[in-house]
N, C-alpha and C positions, 0 to 999 in steps of 0.2 A: 729717820724719823717714822714712828710707828702711825699705825690707823686704827681708828675704832672710836668708841663712844667710852665717855667718861661722865659720871653723876654724882656730885658732891651734896653731902648734907648741908645745913646751915653755919656748921662748924669749918667748913671747908676741907672736913674729911671723904675721902673716896668710898663711895658706898656701891657703885658698880663700875668696871674696867673691862671692856670687851677684849683687851689684849691677854686678859687671862681666860681661862677655860668657863665655862659656863655650861649648867646641866640643861639639857635639852629631852624632852619626852619624845621617845620614839615609839612606841606602842602599846597595846594594851591585848591581853590574854587571860581569856577567864575559861573554865571547864571544870571537869571532876576527875579525880585517880582513885581507882580502889587498889586495896592493899593487895600487894604481890605483883602488881604490875606497874609500870611507870608510861608516862605521855611524853613525848619529843615533839617540842615545837620547833618547827624553822623558822630561823631568821636570817634574812640575806644580809650579809656585811657583818654580822655579828664576830667578835674575836675576844677570846678570853687574854686580853692587853692590858686590863685594868682602866681601861677608858669607857667600860660598860657597867651598869648597875642597875639593879632590878630590887623591887619591895613585894612582897606578897599580903594583899591588905585584906585579907581574912582573919576574924578573928582567932581561927584555931591553924593559925600557920605553921606552929610546932608539930603540927600533925604530918607534914609532908617535908619532902627534902626536894631543895630546888638547887641543880647543878649549872653553871654557866660554861658552855662549850663553844668550840668556834663552830657557828652555824648554827648554833642550836641551844635550845635550854630544857633540860632533861627533870621533869617533875615526879616524884616518888612518894608513893604512901606510906607513913613509918608506921602505922598503926592499924588494927583491923578497921573495916569500913570503908565506905566511901567518902571523899573528901574532896571539898571544893577550893578551888585556887583562883585569884584574882590577881594576876603580876602587871605591874606597872614597869616597863622596861625605860631607861633612860641612857644618853651618851652623855659622858661627862666631858 
C-alpha cells in the first residue's frame, strides 16, 4: 500500500496524486549578462538528469542562451548589449 494525498473533483476524477511527481519551486536568480561574456550561477544539488527545469521570465528571453549543467546554470548573451535574466528554477 502506498502513502500520499489524493484529491478528487466532483465527478471522482483524480486532480492531485502525490504518488506521482510534483513540480516544486527551488530558487529564483536574476541579473544581467553582456554580449561576449557569460554568467555561471552555482546551484547546490543541481543535476542535468531530467528532474530539473527552469524558465526565463523576461520578455526578451530569446536574446540569451541558458544552459543547465551539473551544479550550475550558464547564461550567455546571444546579441549585442546587456541583457537581463530572471530565472525560476524548479525540481520536477
